[in-house]
Structure formats: C-alpha cells, structure tokens
C-alpha positions, 0 to 999 in steps of 0.5 A, a space after each residue: 595608492 590611487 593618485 588624484 590629478 588636480 586642475 593645474 595653475 597654468 598661469 600665475 593669475 589663473 583661479 579656475 579653468 575650463 576642461 576643453 577636452 580629454 585626450 585620454 579615456 578610463 583605462 588608458 596607460 600614460 607615461 610621464 609627459 603624455 598629454 592628458 587634456 586641453 585646459 582653457 585659461 582666460 587667455 589660452 588653450 594649453 595642453 596638460 601633461 602627465 607628471 608620472 606613468 599610470 592608468 587613467 582609473 576615473 575621470 572626475 570632470 567631464 570635458 566642456 566643464 567650465 569654472 573648475 577651480 585650480 587644485 580641484 581633482 579632475 581625474 584619478 590615476 592608478 598605479 601598477 597592480 591597482 584597480 578601480 576598486 581602489 579609487 573610492 577613497 582617492 576621489 572622495 574630496 572631488 565634490 567638495 573641491 569642485 563646490 568651492 575648494 572648502 577647507 576640510 574639517 579640523 583634524 581631517 587628513 588629506 590621505 586615505 584612511 587605509 594606506 596601501 601596504 607596498 608603500 615605504 615608511 620614513 624613519 619618523 614613522 610617516 607614510 612615504 607616497 611614491 609612484 612604482 616607477 619612482 620606487 624602481 629608479 630609487 632602488 636602482 640608484 641606491 636612493 632612500 625615498 625618505 630623503 627625496 622631496 616629492 613634487 607630485 600631488 600631496 607631496 607624492 614622489 614621481 620619477 622626475 624627483 628621483 632622477 634629480 636626486 642623489 644617494 646623499 640627497 637630503 630632503 629639504 623640508 620635513 614631511 609636514 611640508 607635504 601636508 601643509 595646507 595649499 595656499 588660499 586662492 586669491 580674493 575675487 576682484 571687487 565687483 565693478 561699480 554700477 547697478 546690480 544685475 537684478 536692477 538692470 534686468 528689471 529695467 529692461 523687463 518687457 524689452 526683447 534682448 539676448 543675455 550673453 554669458 561672460 567667458 573667462 577672457 571677458 571677465 578678466 578683461 573687465 576686472 583688469 580694466 576696472 582695476 586699471 582705471 580705479 587705481 592707476 592715475 592716468 595722464 595723457 600726452 598727445 603728438 602728431 607724427 609726420 610719416 612721409 619719410 617713413 612711408 617712403 623708406 618703408 617702400 624702399 626696404 619692402 622692394 629690397 626685402 620682397 625676395 625674402 618674402 618679408 613685407 614690413 608694416 608701419 606697426 613694425 616701425 612703431 614697435 621698433 621706435 618705442 623699444 629704442 625710445 625706452 633705451 634713449 629714456 631708460 628712466 621711463 622703462 619702468 613698472 609699478 610694483 606696489 611699494 616700488 618701481 622696477 626699472 628694466 634694462 631690455 625693452 619688452 614691448 607688448 602689442 595689443 592684438 584683437 581676437 574674437 571676444 577680447 584681446 591679447 597683449 603678446 610681448 616682443 622681448 629685447 625688441 631694441 636688439 632685433 631687426 625690423 624684419 625679425 620683429 615683423 616675423 615675430 609679431 606675425 607669429 604672435 598675432 596668429 597664435 593669439 587669434 588661435 588662443 595658443 599663446 603660452 602665459 610667458 608670451 603675453 605676460 610681462 613687458 614695461 610698455 604697450 602699443 594699441 594701434 586702431 589706425 587700421 580701423 580708420 580711428 584718428 586718435 583715442 586714449 588707451 587704458 594702461 595694462 598694469 603693471 605697465 608704465 604706459 601705452 601708446 595709442 596710435 591712430 590712422 595716418 591721414 593726409 592733412 595740410 601742414 606748415 612746412 619749415 619755410 612757412 608754406 602750406 603743404 600736404 603731409 601724411 600725419 598720424 596722431 598718437 596719445 601716450 597714456 602714462 601711470 603718474 606713479 611711475 612716469 612724471 609729466 616731463 619724463 613722459 614728454 621726453 619719451 614721447 619725443 624720442 618716439 616721435 623723432 625715431 618715426 620721423 627719421 626712420 633711417 636712424 633706427 637702423 644705425 
C-alpha cells in the first residue's frame, strides 16, 4: 500500500521545519538510507534519509515551504507493483495535517478504507502493514510478521525491523500500539511581554520601515531567552584576570606548534580553564532539571558562536580530558560547521556551562544570559592594558581581561559561584598548571 513520508522530528525541540530542497523527484526509485531531502530546523540544515525502498509516487510539499509541522505528510512512497492511481487514500490526510495537525473526527481510521490484498493479517484479524522488501526478508528468515513491531509510518514494518528480529521474536506491544495517537505537539511558547504587533505597527504608521519576517532560528532565540530571563534567577559575579603570563606562554607554545599547523587562541585557554574549574569545583558542574539538579561528571562546555541571523552554542564534550591543541581543532571545526548550519542536534545540545566571548569585538565587559538548563555562563571581555598595583606596591602596566559569571541561583549559590570563578581565574593566571 502507498506509504506516507512524514516531516521528521530532527531534534527533541523541533515542532516544525522548512523543506529546503528535494533530492529526489516523482518516479525515482530509492533504497533504504538514500537521501530524500534537506530539512531546515531552527538551528541547522539536515539530510533526511529513506527508511525503506520504494518509488517516489507523489511529492505533497514543495521545496522552499516553511513552517511544515512535524508528522505532516510530505510525500507518498509506492511499493513494488503499485501505481499513482493507488495514492488517493494515502495522501488524503496531508491537507489536514498541514493546516495544523488537527485531530481526526472520533471513530476515524488512519488507514485507507481499502487495504491492499497482498498484505498479511495477524492472528487477531488486524492488518499487518509491511514493505515488500521486509516481507521477502521475513520469508527467507522464517519470521512471522505478526511478531515484529514496525518502526515505519503508522507502525509499518520496514527492512530494519525484520533484520533485527529473530524467528522467536515476540511483538513487544499489541497492535493497538501502532494505532495509538501521536503525542501532542508541545504547547507554543508564551508570547513575550510587550505591546502587540498591531500596536507597534500603528505606532510607526506613516514612517518608512522595512518589515523583516522572523525565521525559525530567531523565533527560537527569542523564546528561549525570554524564558531564561523570566524563569531563571540570575546573579552575577565579576573578576579581572591578568593575562600577561598566559599571553607569554601562548606565544611560546604557538612557536613550538607552528610546524604542526596549530595556532592556539586565548579562547582555547579559556575553554580549558573552565573545563578544569568544573572538575575542581564539581558541585558547580550541574544543570537545573525541573524538580531536581543533575550534577554531571564530565566537563561538557558550550561556546557561543555568532552566525548570520543568530548564534549556535556547540558543545565540547569531555573538555577536561582534551589537550589545548585538540580543543582548538575541535572548536574551529564546530565553529565552521555552525556558520554553515551543518551541526547535528547532538553537537549543540547539552553541556552544563557556556562561554560567550565578545572581547574580539572590543567589548570590555557584559552580562550574558544563561542558556537553560545550564547552571552558568561566563561572559568574556577584551584584554586591555591597564595600570595595576603589583605585589610590591608599585604601579605597573598589565593586560587585564574582565569576565562576568552569570549563575542560576537554583543550581549554584553565591559562595559556590565565587569558588568556581576563583578556580577559572587561577587557571588562566597560571596557565602552565593546566598542562599538569
């Protein structure tokens, strides 16, 4: 029977996406694992693979379409022996789904009214939907399809399901599980406080302006930062860090690493210093989890990367275990792919702590907004030469960098936050110790 291809959820928070580009056309034959399309989420452009073999019978959503809800039919696949004439029933739900994923009327069935005659039936009389390839593999392996749970659309059994099954495999859940309604989409974020769109438009009526539509990334940034400032009890700790020893040490290392094509930045040292500080003050290596605090063992440090129209916070996992050169290479790779919007969700989700460095833009100091569920974020300013009082009481000139630690008070109290910031400062002012 014709099978709907649904808009996938490519990240845990994805509710809708843009069908950026079709890589197949109607009539093309595809195999399991072939790339069907490129989907734009709020953060990245990702490739969408076919889960089974078949023929692209009909494309329901044209490329370039924005705001396509997750689980909306975007195409219809045909099995061996089927034609475009069989598509009618399978593509019927598409308009309703695209219009807002409204629930079907009570008593309505998701399956077409007329089943394909070749499909097997379970012992309880219910229909079993499986791809032709899955049926052939099941027959060769002696597997009863009634004992296999399908992972395809509407519980359809696909190649991978049969390959992972055994003849004695038992279906883990009754057939009713396949017909269970899809989980409701997360509720939309509350509208930010402030004047309504109509009020603002009227306020500037008669004045020349350009109206800029919000893309998925900007909507997500607006919703998350509004949530952060409204729900996270921020407090701020500030310190000045003397960088002279670090800059001298960095220059020495870069000369030694030049032959390997490695050039360490001050930001690489900051990442390492924060990762080690989270190990030195393990109670601060934590996130807020609604009704509890999760204290992580590794130091997974996120770093804000500015891109056109927004920002990413790729995560360097196990940063405390990696050398400065390894952190530098990984950060350059993540930053490049972030700017190209090619990061996978697992590369920018997670972490317990973040770094936002605006020093390269000439900013002396600023307060950063915590990215939930992180426990804190370090805002890094520029290193500038300032007069300072030395240990002997004499006034000298030193390169000083101002940092501000924004802390979630639900996770980290004042004294604990001060201890964490002290560890970061000591690591940066004594960089040789970070290699010990």
